[in-house]
KOLNUVEX-516655 format. One record per residue (C-alpha): residue number from 1; residue in three letters; y, x, z negated. Coordinates in nm, 3 decimals. Each point is the difference from the previous one (the first is absolute). Example, Ala and Ser with C-alpha at 12.3 -4.5 7.8 and 13.67 -1.06 7.14 Angstrom:
<vomis>
   pos   code        py        px        pz
     1    ala    -0.450     1.230    -0.780
     2    ser     0.344     0.137     0.066
</vomis>
This chain:
<vomis>
   pos   code        py        px        pz
     1    met     3.514    -3.505     3.463
     2    gly    -0.182     0.248     0.224
     3    thr    -0.061    -0.050     0.372
     4    ile    -0.316     0.127     0.178
     5    lys     0.091     0.126     0.347
     6    lys    -0.341     0.076     0.154
     7    gly    -0.252    -0.233    -0.152
     8    ile    -0.193     0.017    -0.325
     9    leu    -0.088     0.369     0.045
    10    gly     0.347     0.107     0.103
    11    gly     0.292     0.134    -0.198
    12    phe     0.254    -0.224    -0.166
    13    ser     0.362     0.000    -0.097
    14    gly     0.158    -0.142    -0.310
    15    lys    -0.141    -0.066    -0.347
    16    val    -0.360    -0.103    -0.065
    17    gly    -0.093    -0.017    -0.366
    18    thr     0.085     0.334    -0.159
    19    val     0.039     0.198     0.324
    20    ile     0.263     0.021     0.273
    21    gly    -0.093     0.057     0.363
    22    ser     0.221     0.162     0.259
    23    tyr    -0.007     0.203     0.322
    24    trp     0.115     0.361     0.017
    25    lys    -0.014     0.214     0.314
    26    gly    -0.237    -0.247     0.157
    27    gln    -0.241    -0.008    -0.292
    28    ser    -0.078    -0.267    -0.256
    29    val     0.099     0.108    -0.349
    30    met    -0.072    -0.166    -0.336
    31    arg     0.160     0.083    -0.332
    32    ser    -0.035    -0.151    -0.342
    33    leu     0.281    -0.183    -0.169
    34    pro     0.177     0.197    -0.272
    35    gln    -0.152    -0.069    -0.339
    36    ser     0.212    -0.217    -0.220
    37    tyr    -0.061    -0.026    -0.373
    38    asn     0.182    -0.057    -0.321
    39    asp    -0.023     0.304    -0.232
    40    ala     0.107    -0.195    -0.306
    41    ala    -0.314     0.112    -0.184
    42    ser    -0.142    -0.200    -0.287
    43    pro    -0.012     0.148    -0.352
    44    gly    -0.372     0.061     0.049
    45    gln     0.060     0.188     0.324
    46    leu     0.272     0.212    -0.156
    47    thr    -0.231     0.085    -0.289
    48    gln    -0.282     0.102     0.236
    49    arg     0.234     0.213     0.211
    50    met     0.127     0.182    -0.307
    51    arg    -0.355     0.056    -0.129
    52    phe    -0.102     0.140     0.336
    53    ser     0.303     0.230     0.015
    54    leu    -0.058     0.135    -0.353
    55    ser    -0.371     0.056     0.068
    56    val     0.058     0.190     0.324
    57    lys     0.270     0.214    -0.160
    58    phe    -0.230     0.087    -0.291
    59    leu    -0.306     0.084     0.209
    60    arg     0.155     0.185     0.295
    61    pro     0.032     0.342    -0.177
    62    leu    -0.366    -0.030    -0.109
    63    leu    -0.154    -0.055     0.343
    64    gly    -0.207     0.320    -0.021
    65    val    -0.161    -0.120    -0.323
    66    ile    -0.055    -0.353     0.132
    67    arg    -0.180     0.121     0.313
    68    glu    -0.264     0.167    -0.217
    69    gly     0.008    -0.247    -0.287
    70    tyr    -0.069    -0.309     0.209
    71    lys    -0.209     0.134     0.287
    72    ser    -0.317    -0.163    -0.135
    73    gln     0.185    -0.334    -0.026
    74    ser     0.142     0.000     0.352
    75    val    -0.276    -0.188     0.184
    76    arg     0.215    -0.256     0.183
    77    met     0.339     0.127    -0.115
    78    ser     0.171     0.339    -0.005
    79    glu     0.023     0.195    -0.326
    80    trp     0.373    -0.077    -0.005
    81    asp    -0.057    -0.374     0.037
    82    val    -0.259    -0.007    -0.279
    83    ala     0.230     0.188    -0.239
    84    leu     0.300    -0.214     0.095
    85    arg    -0.195    -0.319    -0.063
    86    gln    -0.110     0.130    -0.341
    87    val     0.359     0.071    -0.103
    88    leu     0.136    -0.328     0.137
    89    leu    -0.264    -0.209    -0.177
    90    asn    -0.026     0.184    -0.331
    91    cys     0.311     0.204    -0.068
    92    cys     0.306    -0.204     0.102
    93    glu     0.156    -0.243    -0.244
    94    gly     0.295    -0.238    -0.016
    95    thr     0.191    -0.201     0.255
    96    tyr     0.292     0.088     0.225
    97    pro     0.234     0.168    -0.078
    98    asn    -0.178     0.125    -0.314
    99    val    -0.319     0.138     0.151
   100    thr    -0.149     0.310    -0.163
   101    leu    -0.296     0.225     0.073
   102    asp    -0.211     0.108    -0.298
   103    ala    -0.107     0.361     0.069
   104    glu    -0.254    -0.018    -0.285
   105    lys    -0.208    -0.253     0.194
   106    val    -0.016     0.198     0.325
   107    leu    -0.332     0.147     0.113
   108    leu     0.038     0.293     0.238
   109    ala    -0.375     0.013     0.064
   110    glu    -0.280    -0.242    -0.057
   111    gly    -0.372     0.067    -0.016
   112    pro    -0.323    -0.013    -0.203
   113    leu    -0.001     0.356    -0.137
   114    ala     0.032     0.025    -0.379
   115    pro     0.369     0.035    -0.095
   116    ala     0.162     0.261    -0.218
   117    gly    -0.011    -0.198    -0.322
   118    ser     0.252     0.112    -0.264
   119    val     0.272     0.216     0.157
   120    val     0.282     0.185    -0.179
   121    ile     0.303     0.128     0.193
   122    ser     0.255     0.258    -0.111
   123    gln     0.218     0.267     0.159
   124    ser     0.028     0.373    -0.042
   125    asn     0.164     0.281     0.198
   126    gly     0.119    -0.235     0.274
   127    lys    -0.338    -0.165     0.044
   128    ala    -0.146    -0.341    -0.076
   129    glu    -0.317     0.054    -0.201
   130    phe    -0.290    -0.247     0.020
   131    ser    -0.293     0.009    -0.242
   132    trp    -0.289    -0.242    -0.027
   133    asp    -0.310    -0.070    -0.205
   134    glu    -0.343     0.122     0.106
   135    ser    -0.160    -0.275     0.211
   136    ser    -0.248     0.183     0.221
   137    met    -0.293    -0.173    -0.164
   138    phe     0.122    -0.356     0.063
   139    gly    -0.112    -0.218     0.290
   140    asn     0.030     0.168     0.338
   141    ala     0.235     0.275    -0.122
   142    ser    -0.079     0.360     0.089
   143    pro     0.133     0.324    -0.154
   144    asp     0.121     0.115     0.342
   145    asp     0.207    -0.311     0.077
   146    cys     0.353     0.107     0.094
   147    ala     0.313    -0.121    -0.178
   148    val     0.246    -0.206     0.204
   149    ile     0.339     0.022    -0.171
   150    val     0.339    -0.129     0.108
   151    val     0.348     0.041    -0.146
   152    tyr     0.259    -0.226     0.162
   153    gln     0.379    -0.008    -0.035
   154    gln     0.087    -0.347     0.128
   155    glu     0.378     0.025     0.031
   156    ser    -0.014     0.304     0.228
   157    gly    -0.310    -0.123     0.181
   158    glu    -0.176     0.332    -0.062
   159    ala    -0.350     0.070    -0.125
   160    val    -0.225     0.296    -0.074
   161    tyr    -0.374    -0.048    -0.002
   162    thr    -0.340     0.154     0.049
   163    leu    -0.300    -0.176     0.149
   164    lys    -0.241     0.281    -0.089
   165    gly     0.103     0.125    -0.340
   166    ala    -0.201     0.147    -0.286
   167    glu    -0.357    -0.108    -0.056
   168    arg    -0.071    -0.281    -0.247
   169    ser    -0.175     0.249    -0.229
   170    ala     0.319     0.212    -0.029
   171    leu     0.163    -0.278    -0.208
   172    thr     0.351     0.110     0.105
   173    asp     0.220     0.053     0.306
   174    ser     0.371     0.034     0.074
   175    leu     0.262    -0.046     0.271
   176    ala     0.322     0.198     0.042
   177    leu     0.307    -0.226    -0.013
   178    pro     0.301     0.046     0.231
   179    thr     0.298     0.146    -0.184
   180    gln     0.229    -0.270     0.142
   181    trp    -0.189    -0.257    -0.207
   182    ser     0.142     0.138    -0.323
   183    gly     0.111    -0.285    -0.225
   184    met    -0.168    -0.262     0.221
   185    ser    -0.280    -0.237    -0.093
   186    val    -0.332     0.027     0.186
   187    val    -0.311    -0.216     0.003
   188    cys    -0.345     0.161    -0.005
   189    tyr    -0.331    -0.118     0.146
   190    met    -0.351     0.141    -0.020
   191    gly    -0.348    -0.060     0.134
   192    phe    -0.298     0.192     0.137
   193    ala    -0.164     0.060     0.336
   194    ser    -0.357     0.113     0.054
   195    ala    -0.039     0.363     0.107
   196    asn    -0.063    -0.105     0.361
   197    gly     0.302    -0.232    -0.006
   198    lys    -0.201    -0.306     0.099
   199    val     0.023    -0.196    -0.325
   200    met     0.313    -0.067    -0.206
   201    ser     0.075    -0.145    -0.338
   202    asn     0.304    -0.215    -0.065
   203    cys     0.310     0.219    -0.013
   204    ser     0.211    -0.178    -0.258
   205    phe     0.310     0.042    -0.212
   206    val    -0.050     0.235    -0.297
   207    gly     0.352     0.046    -0.132
   208    glu     0.366     0.080     0.053
   209    leu     0.193     0.321    -0.062
   210    thr     0.363     0.106    -0.005
   211    val     0.009     0.336     0.175
   212    ala     0.143     0.270    -0.225
</vomis>
């Protein structure tokens, strides 16, 4: 129990609720009690922690893409928080300890611009080749929209990407692949941005390659 030395407005010594009062060098000092809790997490908590860890690990190498891809969505949240929420809610499956993240469901950008439509990926001369159908005449698409393409090697946590690639009317673009990725699997994403960069389409999964 705490004891007040100098009336209701004075300092105190001892424990009062969750704080401890004392005197040090003639001054009244208060400190909070050390927090005590039981970290024996429930199965649901363990599942959520693992989902969060997998999502952060997946997204961290793609921060540069996310900052552009979700800037129109970040009204009350940061671009990172919006992307993280999207992955947590839509891309994580299973329960602890068998939680997985489905890379095919991840959106690296989200917006109202017309998407790429049918996309074919291949590789040649150390590059990932992207080709897409003509779509300039559909909806709000424009021939000068810029391709947003991403190639991501998850195990190494490395990615190559362009946020201002070839124009939509070019129907093809490519990215050079790091030589150290040889023999590794990569996931590929594609979308479009308007020429002024203010409007994005969804940047979604378009395929997987094993780097030659």
